[in-house]
N, C-alpha and C positions, 0 to 999 in steps of 0.2 A: 809226561807230556806237560809242557808249560801252559799257563792260563791263556796266553796269546794264541798258542797253537791250537788249543781246544776250541777257543772262540772262532778261529778261522775255519776249523773243521766243521763246527756246528753251522756256521753261516753258509758255508759251501753246500752242505747237505740240505739245508733248508731251501736255498736258492734252487738247487737241482730238483728237489721235491716239488716245489711250487711250479716250476716250469713244466714238469711232467704232468702234474695234476690239471693244470690249466689246459693242456692239450687233450685231456680225456673228456669228451663231450658228455659222457654219462655221469660225471661227478660235478656237483655244483660248487666247485672250488672258487675261492676268491681271496682277496688280500687279507680278510679277517683270519683266514687260516694261518697265514704267516705270523700275524701278531699273537695269536693264541699259542703257537708253538714257541715263539720268541720269549713270551712271558714265562712259559714253563722252564725254559733253559736259564732264564735270569734267576728264577727261584732256585733251581738246582745249583747254580754257581754260588749262591749265598749259603744254602743249606749243606752242600757237600762240595766245597771248593776244589777238592782233589778229584780230578777226572770226572767232572760233573756231567759229561756227555754220556757216561755209562749208567743210564737210569735202569730201574727195575720195577717190579710190581709194587714193592714197598714204598719207593720214593714217589711213584705215581699216586698211590693212595694218600700219602702225606700231602701231596699237592691238592688232591681232590678235597681233603679235609679243610685245607686252607681256603680254597675257593668257597666251600660251604660256609665257613666262618665269616667270610667277607660278603655273605648274602648273595652269592652268585646263584642264579636260578638253576633248577635241575636240568632244564633244557640246554642251558649254556654249558653246564658241566658235561652232559652227555655228548654235546657237539664236540667239545675239546677231546674227549676220550676217543670218539670216532676218528678225528683228525690224527691223533697220536697213533692209533692203531694202523692207519694207512701209512703214516710216516715210518713207523717201525717196520712195516712190511717192505717199504721202499728201500730202507737201508739194511734189510735182511737181518733184523733184530727180533728175536722171539719174545713176545709179550703174551702171557696167558690172560685172555680177556675175563675168564671166569674168576680170576683172583682179584679183579678190580672192583672197587666199591662204587658201582655206577648207580646213581639215584634213579628212581622211577620217574618218568615224565608223564604228567597228566594233561599238560597243556603246551602245545607248540609255541615257541617264542618267535616273535616277529624279528626277522634279521635286522641287525643294526651294528654300528661301529661302537665298540665298548668304551674306548678311552679317547679323550681329546688328543693324547700323545700320538695315537695311531694316525689321526688325520694330519697332524703336524709333520710326522715322519714321512707320510706318503707325499705330501706337498713338497717336501724337501727333495725326495727322490726324483719326482717329476721335474722340479726346478733344475736340478743338477744335470739332468739329461738335456734340457734345452740349452743350458749354459755350456755344456761340453761341445755340442754341435755349433753353437754360435761362435765359439772361440776359434773354430777351425776355418771360419769364413771371414772375408773382408767385405762387409756389406756396404762399404763406402765406394767400392770400385765396381764399375759396370762389367757385367759378363759379356765378353765379346767373342768367345770361342767355345763352342760346344765340346769339341774334342779335348781341348786343353784343360777343361774343368770337369771332365767326366767322372772323376773320383771324389769330388767335393760333395759334402752332405747337405746340399740345398733341400732335397726332399725330406731327409731325416729331420732337419730343423723344423720344417713346416709341420710334419706329423707329430713330433714331440711337443711343439708349441700348441698344436691343436689339442693334444691329450691333456696338457697342463691347463689350458683354458676351459675345457669341458669339465674337468674336476673342480676348478675354482668356481665356475659359474653355477654348477649344480649344488656345490656346498655353500656358497655365499648368498645366492639369490633364491634358493629353494624352488627354482623353475622345474617344470616337468621335462622329462626327456623329449617328449613330443614337441614342446615349445622350442627346445634348443636346436633340434635337427631341422626345424622349419625356419630358423633365422637366416636372413640374408645379410651380406655385408652392409647394405644400405640401412639396415635396421638399427645400426649403431650410429648415434649422432651425439657428439658433445657430452660424453659421460653417461648417456642414457640409452637403454635398449628398448626399442618399440616391439613389444611382444603382443601381437594381435591388437586389441584395443587398449592395452595397458602399457604404461611406461615403467621400466625398472631402472632405478638409479643405482649405478655401480660405485664402488669405492673409488677414490681418486687413483689408487695404485692399479687396481684391476682395469679401470678404464684406460689407463696409459698403456698397459700391456696389450689390451685388446686392440687399441689404435695402431700400435707398432705391428701387431700381427696382420691387421687389415692392409697396412702399407706394404708389408712383405709379400702378401698374397698378390697384390696388384702388380708388384714389381717383378716377381720371380715365377709366378704360376706358368706362364708360357714357356719359360726356360725349363722348368721341371717337367712339364708335359713332353717337350721335345726329348729330354733325357730319357723319359720312360719309353718313348717310341724307339730310341736308340737301343735300349736294352731288349725290347721285344722282337725287333727284327734282326735276324742274324743269317750269315751265310757260311755253311760248313764250319760252324762253331765260332765264327768271327762275328762279334757285334759290330754295329755301325761305327761305334767309337774307334774300334781297331781299324776298320776300313779307312776311316777319315784321318788316321794317323799318317796315311800315305799322301804325299804332296799331290800326286796326280789325281787321287780321289777327291781331295779337297777342291782342286781346280774344277773337276767335273761337277761337284755339288753347286758351285757358284755360277755355272753356265746357265743360259736361258733354256727353256724347254726345247725350242727348235734346234739349238746347237747340240743339246744332249742327244736328241734323236738322230741328228746327222752323224755324231760320233759313233753311236751304236750301229747305224747303217753302214758306216765305213768299215767298222770292225767285222761286221757280218760278211761284207763283200770280201774282205781279206781272208776270212776263215773259209769261205766257199772256194776262193782261188787256191788255197793250200790243199783243200780236200780234192779239188780237180787234179792237181799235180800228183797227189798220192794215187788217185785212181788211174791216171795215165801210166805211171810207173808200174803199177801192179798189172795193168793190161799188157804191157810190153814184156812182163815176166823176167825182168832183169834182176838176177839174184845179187849182183854186185851193188845194187842200189838199196839194199835193206837198211843200211845205216842211215842213208838219206831219208828213207821213209820214216824211220823212228824219230829222227830230228823234226821232220815235218809234222808228225802226229803230236809230238810234245808242244810244238808251236801252236797248233790248232787247239789243243786242250787249254793252253794258257790264255788264248784269245777267248775261248768259251767261258772260262772262269771270270775273266775281266768283264765280259758282257753281262754275266749274271750279277757280279758285284755292282756294276753300274745300274742295273735294273733294281737291285735292292735299295740303292741310294735313292732312286726315283720313287720307290714305294715309300721310303722313309719321308721324303720330301712331301709326297702327297698326303700322308697321314699327319704330318706336322701342320700341313695347311688346313686340316680339318679342325684345328684347335679353335675353341671358343671359350672365352673366360667364363668360369662357373661362379655365379653370384652367390651361391650358398656360403654361409658363414663357415661351415665345417664340411670338408670333403673327405672321401675315402682315399686310399692309396691309388685307386683307379680313377681318381678325379671325378667321382660322382657324389651327389648329395648323400649325406649319411642317412641310412635307414635305421629304424628302431633296433634291428638285429645287429647292424654294424656298430651302433652306439653302445649297445650292451656288451658286445665283444671287446671293444676298446676299454670300456670302464672295468670290466672284470679282469682283463689282462693287466691294465695299468694302475688301477686304484680299487674302487669298490663298485658293486652293482648299483644302478641308479636307485632302486627301491631301498637298498640298504642305507644309502645316504639320506634319503627322504624320511626314513624311520628313525633316524638318530636324533635324540632329544636336543643335543647341543646345536645341531643344524637347524632344527625347527625354531629354536629360540633366537637365532641370529648369530652367525659366526663369521669372523674375518681373519684371514691369515696375515702375517706380517708383510710389510712392503717388500717388493722384489724389484730388482733391475737386472735385465739380461745384458745390457750393453753399457 
């Protein structure tokens, strides 16, 4: 197996492992797990370059010895071993725990990010996600059609941008999670965040990114909300976007309320007329008319489907009319202000838990990432 192939295999296994662990609510997995395992495999690639993914108890103990010689705490080493055992179980690799030289832990360690490089790598991963979605969109062009742009990632750009800003704000300003989730868009003014009674001065680059995010929210939130309504309302497996791909449906959407009701009433009258015909034929008992009855029933069913589809479009239009701009700086996928649990879920999934960041010495002493530009 070539070095590149081994590296790809390890990265794929690590990615799948992290995705699986983050979904298990009873395990306190976070991104520090990924970096702990990544450093282990980097060590193996140096110490046993041939097939370094095939580790065993001996190579694990060698790594534990190196961690100890680098003054890693007993709690940190034990945490690594626990993660490694879970990873080994995940890839169905047998590792005998009793053969490992696990140090005794007398004092629990406060969770923190171990290396500055872990912060930098995470920032880069989050940045690339925003960049990927932004490059799929032409933000200089106005969105004029819901149905024509139904597959474009406007919502994914907003959410990935939110995740990036949450990470940078918490890492660079040392704000509390509670402070961040209670921010409103109006709390940002000219490079400064008004957090309660205090003012937090942002770096020029972070201020620029936050301003662009606020502009994006104001321009596209209503559109993203309508898109979500389109996805939530469906008829017989058809989303509103599929219904609106039909020219007649688009015309119906653009009618006034009274005209819509008149169209539906007209179809109902037509449907009742067909059903009366069917009933009359059946009362006459004419067997030769069976084929005509079948055709009439199909016609009545088609009208019933159209009436239901039109009603669904009216429901969509009513829900879209319920939209009100959310002034919260950070909103959930459901367009609600972020709660502490929602914030923690995003931070654990995308970067690091809030408390882990706050406990990190380099964050406490003041840390800034390199300048970024999305556009």
